[in-house]
N, C-alpha and C positions, 0 to 999 in steps of 0.2 A: 627894602627897608634901610634904616638910616645908619649912617656913619658920620663922624664929626667932620665939618666942612674945613678941617685944617689937619695938618700933618702933627705927628707926635711931638716934634720939636718946638712947635709954637704953642703958647697958652692961648686957649680961645677965650672970647668974651663969655661972660656967664650965661647969656641966653641965646649963643649961636648954634646950639644943637638942633639939627632937623633930621627928618628921616624920610627917605624915598627909596623904592626898589632899585631906582638907577643908581643912587648913591651906594647902595650895598654892593651892587654888582661890580661897580668900579673899585670898590675897596677890596673885593674878592680877587679881582684880576691883579690889582697892583700889589697885594701882599702874597696870597697863595700859601698854600700849607706845604710844609716840608715832605718830600717823598719818603723819608726815612720815618717821620713821625706818623704819616699816614699808613705805613706798612706795620709799624709797631702796634697802631690801634686797631688795625683790621685783621692782622695776622693771629696765629695761635700764641704769640708772644706773652700774652696777659693770662694764658691758660695754664693750669698746674698739669704736669706731665703724669701725675699719679691719679688723680680723680677726674682729669679731663675737663673740669669746670673751670670757671674764672676764679683767679687766684683770691684767696680770703686771708687775711692777716698774712702776707707774704714774708717768708723768712729765707734769707740767703745762706747757703752752706760755704764752707771755706773754698770749694771749687767753683763758685760763682753760679751755681744752679739754684733757682728760686722755686719753692713750694709752698703749699698751703702749711700753716703751722699745725693744724690737725692731722693733715696727711703725714707730716714728718713725725709726729707722736705715735702714729701706728707702725712706722718702720723702725723706731727706736727699739733696740733689744741689747740688754746687757751692757749699756752705757755707750754703745756705738750703733751707728747706723749706716747703711751703704747707699751712696747716691745712686738713684735708679738710672741715670743716664751714663755718667763716667764710671760708675762701680767702685768709686773712691771710698774707703772706709774713714768715716769721720767721728771723732769722739763728741759725745752729747755733753753739753755743759751741766755742772751739778743742778743749776736751777731748772733744768729740763730744755725742751727745744724752744721754749719762749725766749731763752736767753741768746738764741741766734740772732744775728744782726738783722734788724728790720730793713726791707728794702724799700727805702723812700722813693727812689725813682720808680718803681712799679706802682707804688701807692700813689704818686702823682698822676701817672698815666690813668690808673683805675678811676681816680677823682674826676679826671677829665671825661672818662668814658661814661660814669654814671651821671655827670651833669648833663652830657649830650642825650643821654637816654631819656629823661624824664624829670619830673618835679611834682608839686602838689597840682592836683587837677581840679578845675572848676568847669562845670558843664562841658567835660571832655577837653579841656585846654588847660594849659599851665597857669597857675595864679600868681598875682603879684605877691612878692615877699613884703613890701613896705605898706601896702594899704591897710592890713590889720594893725600895724604899729601906730599909724597916725589917726585912722578914723574909728578905731575900736571895732571894726567889723569882724565877723568870725572868719570870713574868707575874702581875699583881695579879689580885684577884677582880673579879666584876662590879661596874660603877660603877652607883651609883644616885643620886648627888648631884654637885654641881659647886660649887667655890669661886670667886665671881666675882672675888675679888682676886688669888688665885693662879693662876687660869685653869686648874685641875687638875680631872680627873674624880676622884670619890671613891667607895669602896664604903661600905657601911652603917657598918661600924666605925670606918672612918677619919673619915667624916662626923661620926659621934658625938663622937669626941674632937679633932676638928680645932681647935676654938677654946679648947681647954684650955691654951695656952701664951700667954705674954706677947705674942709677935709676932703671933700669929693671933686673939687673942680677940674682935677687932672685925671680923673676916673675915665675908662674907656666903655662907652655904651654902644652896643652893637645889636643888630637886627637877631631876634631869637631864631627865626627860621633859618637865616644863614648860620648862626652858631650851631644849631641842631644838625645842619648838613656838613659841618666840618671846615667851613671856610675860615674860621678864625682859631683853629686848633693851635697853630703856631704862636700866635699872639696870646692866647689864653695860657699857654705854657710858660711863656715869658713872664707873665704877671702872676703866675701861680705860686703860692708860698706853702712850704712844707710845714704842717702842723705838728706841735709838740704832743708827744704821746701822754706826758705827765699833765700837761695843762692845757686843756681843750680851749680852742679859740686863739691861742697864742701862737704865733709864727716862729719858727726857728730862725735865728738872726745871727748867732755867733758861733764860733768854734773855740772850745776850750783847748789850748795847745798842750798843756801837760796830760790831759785826759783823752784827747782826740775825741771829743764828744760834742755833738750839737746841741746848742742851748737856745732857749727863748729868753725874754727879759726876766721872767720869774726865776727861771734856772740860773740865770746870771747872778741873782742876788745871793743865792744860798744853794749848795755849798761851794760854788766857783767864784766867790766874791774876790779873793785874793789871787786867782789864777790869771795868768796873762791870756787874753782872749782876742780874737781877731774877728771882724765882720766877715760874712761868708764869701763875699766878692773878693776881699783881699786875701782870704785864706786859699781861696780857689787859684788865684794868680800866682800865690807862692808855692802851691803844691802841683799845679798843672805840669811844670817842666820836668818834674820827677817822673810822673805818671807817663808823660809822653814819652820820655826817655826809656821806661820799661816797656811801654807799647811797642816802640820802634824795635826793641830787642826781641820782643815775642813775635812781631811781624817778620823779622829776619829768621827766627826759628820756624815760623809757619812756612816760609819760602823753601827753607831747607826740607822740612817735613814734606812739603808738597812735591818737591823734587824727588825725594826718596820714595814717596808713595808712588809717583809715576813710573819710577825706575822699578820698584817692586811689581807694578801691574805689568810693565813691559816684560820683565823677567818671568812672570807668571804666564802671560800670554805666549811668550817663547817656548815655555816649558809645555804648555798644554798643545801648542802648535806641533812641537817636536815629538811629544808623546802620541799624538794622533797619527804623525807621519810613521814614527817607529811601528806603532801598532798595526797600521796598515801593511808595512813591511813584513812585520812578524806573520800577519795572516796570510799575505801573499806567499811568503816563504813557505809557511806551513802547507797552503793549499798546493804549492808546487811540488813540494815533497811528497804530499799525499797523491798527487797526480802521477808523479814518477814511481811511487810504491805501487799504486794501482795498475799502472802500465806494466811494471815488471810482474806483478801478480798476473795480469792477463797473459803475458808472454810466457811465463813459467806454466801456467795451467794449459795453455795451448801446447807447449812442448809435452806437457804430460799427457794430454788427450792423444796427441799425434803418435807418442811412443806406445801407449796402451793399444791404440787402434792397429798400429803396425804389428805388434806383438800378438794381438789377438788374432789377426789375419793370418800371420804365420802359423800360430798355434793351431787354428782351424784346419789349414792344409795338412800339417803334421797329423793331426788327430784323425783326419778322414783317411789318410793313407794307413795310419796304424789300425784303425778299426777294420779297414778292407783286408789287411794282411792278417789280421787276427781272426777274421771270419774265415778266410781260406784255410789258414793252419788248423783252426778249430775243426772245421768240416772234415779235412783229410785225417786228423787224429781221431775224430769220432768213428769215421768209417774203418780206420784200420783196427780199432779197439773192438768194434762190432764184429769184424772178420774173425779176429783172433778168438773172441769169446764165444761167438755161436757158430762159426763154421766148422765144417768137417774137415778131416785131414786132407782130403784131395781138394777140397775147395780152397783151403789155405795156401796149399802149395801151388795151386793154379793162379792165385792172385799175388804170390809172394813177390814176384818180380816187378809188377806195377806198382804195389804199395811201397817197396823198398825204394823204387825210383823216385817215387813222389815225395817221400819222406826225405831222401838225400837232398831232393831239389828245394825243398822248403828249408833244410838246415843250411844249405850253401847261400842262401839269401838273408843274412842277419841284418837287423835293424841298425842303421847308422844315424845318429843326431844331425840336425841341421847345422850349417856352418856357424850361426851365431845363437848362443843360447839366450833364453828369455831373461833379460836384464831387469832387476828390481829397481824402481826409482827410489831416490833418497834426498830429502831437502837439507841443504845446507844454509844455515842462517848466517848473515854477517856478524862477526863478533861484537861489533859495535852496538848491535841491537840487544845483545845479551848483557852488556855492561851498563849496570845501573848508574855509573858515574860518567856515563857518555852524554854529552850535550850537544844537540844539533844547533841549537839557538842559545846565544849569550848576549848579555848587555855590558856596556862600558859606560862609564860616566866621567864627564870633565866639567870644569868650571865654564860657566858661560863667558867670562871675562877672557879666558883664553881663546873661545871661539871668535870673540869680537877682534882679538889682537891679531890672531892669524888671518881673519877676514880682512883686516886693514892693510897688513903689509904684504900679504899674498905669498909670503915665504914659507908657510907652514904646508903641511899636506892637505889633502882635500878633506871636505867635511867638517872644517873646523878643528882638526886634530893638532895638537902642538907638535912644532917641528922639533925633533930631538935627533942627535946623533945616535948611532947604533950602540955606542958605549953607555950613553945616558939612558937609552931605552932599556938596555940589559940591566943596568943599576935599578932603574925604577921597577921592572918585573921582579927582580930579586926581593925589593922590599915589599912588594905585593903578591909574594908567592901565595899567601893564604886565599887569594881570590881566584886562583886557578883551580879547575876541577880536578880532583885526584884521579889517578889511574887506579886500575883494579886493585894493585897491591898497596895501594895508599901513598905511593911516592908521587912526588910533584915531577912532571916532564921537564927535562932540560930547556933552559931558556932559548936556545938556538933553535928548538923544535917546536915551540910554542905556536900556536895558530892564532891569527887575527880574528877576533870576534866582530860581529856586526856592530857599527857605531851608532851613538845615540842620535847623532844628527841626521840619521836615514840615509846617508850617502852610500853609494855601492862600495863594494870591498875595494879597498885603496891598493894601489900599485906600491908595492915595498920600494924603499930608497936604494936598496942594492939588489942586484940579480943574483945573489950567490945561490947555489943550489943547496938544498936541504934535504936530507933523508930522514924518514921517519924513524924514531927509535924502535928498538926490537920490541916486538910484543904489541905495538901500538896499531891497531887495525886502520885500514884505509876503505873508503867508499867511494866507488866511482861515480862521477858526476855526468850529466848529459853533455857537457861541453868537453869531456874529456879530461878535466882537472881531477886530482886526487884530493879528497877531503879526509881529514882525520876524524877518528871517532870522537874527539873531542869537541868537534863542531866547527873546527876553521880549517882553511886551506893550509897545506904543509908548508907553502913558501911565503906565508905571513906570519907576522909577530902579533901576538896578542897583547892587548892593553886593557887593564881594568882598573879604573880611577875610583872606584868607590865600592861600599858593600851596602845591599839593602838590609833593612830592618829584618831581625830574626822573627820570622813568621811561619805559620804553617805552610809548606810549599807542596804538599802532597797532592797530585793531581788526581782529578777524578777519572774513573775508567773511560776508555776510549768511546766515541760515539757509536751508537748501534748501527746495524747494517742498513737502516732505512736512509741514513744520510751518507752512505759510503760513496766516495767519489764526488760529492757535491761540496762538502766543506761549508755549507750554507747555513748558519744559525743566526739567530738575533744577537745583536752587538749592543753594548751599553754605550752612550754617550753622556757624560757628566754634565748635568744642567746647573744645579746651584746646591748649597748647603746653608743651613741656618739653625739656630738654637730655638727651643720652644719654651725656655723659661721666660716668664713675664715679670715685670715689677712687682706685681701683687703676689707672686708665688712665694710662700713660706718654705717650701721644700723643694729639693732638687726634682725635676720631673721623672716620672716613670710612666712611659708610653706603653700602654698595653692594648691599645686598639687604633687602627686607621682606617679611614674609608674616603671615597670621593665624596664631595659635598658641593653640588653646583657646578657652574662652569669654572674649570680650572682652579678648583679649591679642594682643600682636604679638611677633614674633621679628625682631630687628635684627642684620644682618650688618655687623659692624664690621671692615673689612679692615685697617684701620691698626692696631688692637689685638689682631688675631687672636682675636675674640671673637664669640659668638652671645649676645646679651642679650635678657632677657625684660622686657617692659614691660605694664602694663595701660593701657586706654584712657585712664585718668586720669593717667597719667605716673608711676605707683608702679614701682619696680624690683623685679622678681621673682627676680632671680638670673641666672645664665648657664648655658648648656649647654656643657659641656667638648667641645673639639675636639681632634683628633689633633695631636700635636706638630708645630710648623712649618707649620701649615695657615693659611691666610689666607682665610676664607670670602668668597665673591664674591656669588653669588646664592644664595637660600635658599627652600625650600618645606617645609610641614609636612604629613606623611602620618599615616596611622592608626599611632599608637604610635611614629613615628620622624620623622626630619628628614633631608631631602636638601638637599645644598649642593654648589656647585661651588667649587673652590679650584685655581688654576692650570690644569693640563690634565687634571684628575680629577673625576669625580662621586662623592661620598661619601653613604652612607646610614648614620646613626648613630641610637642609641636616646636617649631624653631624658636619660639619664645619662652620655652621651658614648661608649658602646661602639660600635666601628665594626662595623657588619654586613657590608658590602661596600663596594668601590671599584672604579670603572671608569676606565680611561684614555680620554681624549677627544683630539680633534684638536690638534695643536701650532700649527696655522696660525691659530687664533683666539685674541685676548687674553683674552677672558672668554666664559663660556658661561651663558646665562640658563636658568634651571630654573622649572618651574610644577608645581603638583599637579594631577592629574586629578580629577574630581568625585567619583568613588568613593573617593578617598583611598589606593587601594592601588597606584597607578601615578605615575610621575614623568616628565615630558617635559623635554628638554634640546635646545638648539640646538647644532648641531655643523657648523660649515663650510657653512652653505647649506641644511642639511636638518634635520629634527627626529627625535630618536630617543626612544622610549617605553620605560621598564624597569619591570618589575614590581617587588614587594617582595623577591623573591628575587635580584634583579640579572640577570635574563634580559631580552634584547632582545625587546619585544613587538611593535612595529612601528617602521617607518622610512619617512618620506616626505618629498619636496621640495614645498614650496608652489608650486603652479603649474606643477611640472616644470622650473622654471628652476634650475639648478645654482649660480648665482651669487648666490643669496640669503644674507644674513646677518642672522638674527633675533637681536636683542639682548635683548629682553624678551617673555616669554610669560604670558599670563593666560587661565585657562580661562573660557568663557562659560557661566555656570551656568545661564542662562536657556534654553540651546540643548540640546535632548534628545540631538542627535547628536554632541555634543562639539566645539564650535569653538575654533580658536586664534586669538589676536591678537598681532601681532609687529611690532616696528619694524624696518624694512628699511633699513639703512644703504647696501646697495649700490644699490637703486633709489630711495633717499631718500623713503620711502613707508610707510604703516602698511597691512598687509596682514592680511585676515581668511580664514581657510580651515577647511575641515571636517577631520575625522580622517583623511581619505584624500588631503589635499593639494590639493583642488580649491579654487580662490580663489573666495570668495563675494563678496567686495569689497575694493577698494583705493583709498587716497587718498594723493595726492602733490601737491595743489594748492596755490594760494597762501596757504591758512590755516596751513601750515607756517611761513611768513615766512622761507623759504630756510634753515630750521634742520633739522638732523637730528633725526628723532623719537627721542624718548627713552623713558622707562618708560611702560608702559600698565597700565591696570587696568579692570575691568569691573564695574558694580553689577548688582544683582538684576534690573533691568529690561533689561540687555543694553547700556546705554549704555557707549561705550568713553571712558575720560579718558586723554588723551595728554599727556605732559610735553614742554614745549618750554623747555629750560634756558636758552638765550641770550636769550630774551625775557621770562623770568620768568612764564611762563603755563602753565596746564592747559587745554586745550581739549576739548571733548566732541564726539563722533561717534556716529552712530546705530548700531544692530547691524550694518548692512552697510557701515560705513566712510565713510558721508557725513559732511562736516563740518556741525556745527549751531551752533558759536559758542564764545565763551570761557566757561569756568567758573570758574576762578582766575586772577587777574592779581596783579601786584605790589601793587595796593591791598588785597589779602587777606595781605599780609606775605610773599609769596613772594620770596626772593632766592636765585637760583641753585638752583631745586628740582632734586632728583638722582633719587630713587626713590620710587614710590607703590605702595600696595596698598590692596585694599578689604576691610574687615572686616565680616562679617555681611551683606554686600551692601548696606550703607547707611552706613558709615563709611569716608571716604577719608583715608588716612594719607600724609602728604607729608613727606618728609626733605628737608632743606636741605644745602648743601656745608659749612656750619659745624657739622654734627651735631645741629642743632635739629629736632624733629619737630612738625608741626602736624597736628592732626586736625579734620577737618570732617565734619559729618554732611550726607549727600545728602538733601535734601529732594525727595520724588517729587512731580510736578506734580499727582497726584490725592490728594495727603495733605492 
């Protein structure tokens, strides 16, 4: 379709306009659209980040973020509002959000988008805007062209004569199809005029310098008649250098911020890499110590068995000889007594010689004990094992910059440790005396006897700069090592100096009891690998989130029950927000579970089953005597279990009660969290029993398989529970900032997550795909850890 047969710099003859598809294509190729403009029109730049719809009455905040006027009105509270993107607090003008600056730039782009999208329709096609004005017809003919200056759609006849007047002879008329396709977006933007909001139909042409306000011709007359004004083009030329200078300064700041961000990312990557390396070394060291301890155990038990067997063999020989002598002596004595008591005088006298000789013979052979008495075994423990202040493992911390410096010049000690003279090292250790583990009597060890702790960078124990011999202080025990070196009970070798460059945050360091005998000698437990962390508060939330329920939802997604904001939110395992599932009016979801094509959740004293689009399929009343009800999905995905006043009820997809049981037959149990064991074919349940203050594992009939309520709970009430694909149970202990791990039968194995992993008041957990542990904190943050299997 048509384009003028001339360039814009030449004035055409009045009737020189013609249209053909070839000329339209040539115009498109020669002019083209700006990539930046195409990106602005096709991306979400024109979408409101609050309602996610196209901007309506766009208003720009001082932070340069633009939103709909109505959306900003919903966020205004107490004379202020917080920008949903940068979280900057902005005061609301006294006249309301309508007084925020109107974004004419966005308005211009919106006008261009609306003009391209459509117009008046006639027989399914756009209608001419001039035909009704000239012929009085109710509707114009089909439009085939568009005037970029008038912003009107024109029919073929009107397009042919549009530039035949003095006012319109310079107007640009283009093909309507090409215009709708975006071929002329750049040219349309150049000819587009911003409209005055006070005077419709009037374009903004001037800038009032004292008021810094855009004016049309009507606004120019009053009240700005006496104010110095400039045409827009001249005003832009005058003010552009200042803006470009400011923009250059911001670009410089952006470069510095980007460099700092990259440096922070590199530092974080180094920290994680170093932490993983140190963690592996800690585990290897602990496993090595465990193997050495088990080897010593085997050796001592072997010595004990050998000693007992030898002692028993010697004792059996002595007992046999004693029994034989006792039998002979007892028989001789009995015979003599019988003769003396029953024999006549002549008979006694006749046997007197033989009896006397035999008795003298027996008296002449007294019993003499063996050369070695039976020795009693006694176990002697190393004093360091009895010392609560003894540390076999210790951490040191140092600045990453020092590691870089020492790595560059190579003059420092190995592992990135700062090179220091013995005097400087001693002075530093005196300043850091509080960082050393105290001895039994509470005194600090002398600095010349302090042992070197394992370094953060994961390097092997370093060779000291001097080979001076050191003797352990009196009373400090020593532990023999496999390589013959002597290690102090404080955890370091006696010929090394200990350096501690930082203190950890004061948190609960009380370890859980040692692993049970089922893992003795193996040291194989699932390990956490940090994946990501993200907040769950969304721009539309009016309150801080309170996460009371978590469950897997689809592939690599989780469903979050936010009781405070009455919402069920969907997130990916990377922290991307996927939207929300509508809940019934007035419902505050507590616990949640995902079934096949449905979602079950408890709210108050009711159990709901809803579809993914929020349609309620059924609801069931629960006991009012329980504050909250935990729900869990069965493995088949077609049933849901809920804890109700000490027992468990299982409902099918139709809402009918399938089964009901009491764990162990005790009616006073109150299960707070249920997670189905996917590795158990008969369908086991795990729950936190606040009545008995224990974790109970039972099958589908209520028979208790295992239960734990020992010291590993640290006196806390058991919290949320989750189970991985191997059957390991992960129990949350909120008061001590821990997640401990139990075996499938409920025996405690040890700590899985602690405050060192960033746990601060953990609240609810869930397991996704059997290998991702999702942990929610009380502040609404979610941490995700990958559970590394021992055999992986």
